[in-house]
N, C-alpha and C positions, 0 to 999 in steps of 0.2 A: 327573695332568693333569686340569684341569677346563675344559670348554668351555661347557656350559650346565647348568642345574639338572637336566635329564633325562639328561645324559651320565653314564657310569660314571666314577667317580673311582678311579683305580688307585693304591693305596698299599700298602705292606707293611712299613713301617719301624716298629719298636717304639718307642713313646715312652719307655718305661722298662722294665727287666727285671722279670720276675715276682718277687714277694717270696719265694715258696716253691714247690716242685714241686706241680703240680696247680692252682696259682692262675691266675687270668686275667692276661693281659698286655694292656696298653693300647697301642693303635696310633693314630698321628697320621693323621687323615683329610683334613682341609681347614681352611681358614679359616672361622670362624663366618659371616663376611660372604658367603662363597661359597654358603651355603644360603639360598635364597629362602623366605620364610615361606609356609606352606601348600603347599609343593611338596616332593617327595621327590628324593633323589639316591641312586645306588647306588655303594657302595665295594667293591672286591675286596680282601679282607683275608686274606692267606695262603690263597687258594683258596676262601674263603667269601664269597658275595655278601651284603652287608649293606645293607638299605634304611635310610637315615637321613632323619629328618623334623624340620623346624623349624616349629613352629606360631606363630600370631600373637602369643601371649604370650611367645615366645622360648624356650619349653621345647624340649628335644631328646629324640627317641626313636629307637631302633634295633631293627629286627626283621630276621628272615631275609627275603631278597628273593624267596624261592620261594613261589609261590601253591600251596598243597597241593591245591587242587581242580582246577587245570588242568595243574600240573606245569611252568608257565612262570615264569621269573624276571622278574616284572613288578610286584611290590608297590610299588617305589619310584615307579611311575607311577600309583599309586592316588589316589583322591579322599579328601582329608582332611575330617573333620567331627567331630561329636559325637553320641553317643546317650545320653540320660539323664545328661548331664554328663560322660560318659566320652570322652576323645579317641580318635578312630578313624581307620582307613584302610579304604576299600572297594576290593577288588581290581578292577582294570580289566577282568578277564576275565569272571567270572560274578557279580561284585558282592557277594561275601560280605564282611562287615564284621568287622574285627579291632580289639581293644583295643590301642592304641599302647603302653600301660604294661606289659601282660602278654603280649601276643601271642594271647590267647584269642579264638577265633572267637565272635562274639556271635550268629551265626545257627545254629551247630552246636557245642554245648558239648563234643563229642567231639574237636574239632580245635583245635590251638593251634600257633602259630609260635614258634620260639625268639626270645626278647627278649634283647637284649644291653645291658649297662651302657654308657651314653654320658655324656660330660661335656664341659664347656667348660673348657679350660685356657688362660686368658688369651684370646688371639684364635683359638686353635685348637680344633678338635673332635676328641675322641678316643673310640674305641670299644674295649671290652674283649671278648676272645674267650676263653672257657674252653678248656682244653686239648682237650676232646672235639670242639670245633668247628673246630679248626685242622687243616689237612691237611699 
């Protein structure tokens, strides 16, 4: 169900089965049009909160929604931007900045968020979770 870009999108349906044991499985999240550019949305995928971002150029990114500095699940509400050409999200809690492509914290190189593969499949957005992230 999707109500606003800030709302949690609850999905858990696999888009297609994994090709082999240990491989990531793709999960259907929402319509591409449901994602507002420069805003995040949170999807609950088999017990894992995933923050999904659509930027102005149409690119999609997916990171863990857990802010490692505050322990709150809030990254989907972060502020999108760039730093030296790198697409970023700043945590709404303490403002640490994360690379949307890799999950690396640009303010503290010892910290990184899990980054998940995300793709557009026609009109749909899909996210892959490796086995170790599924509960």
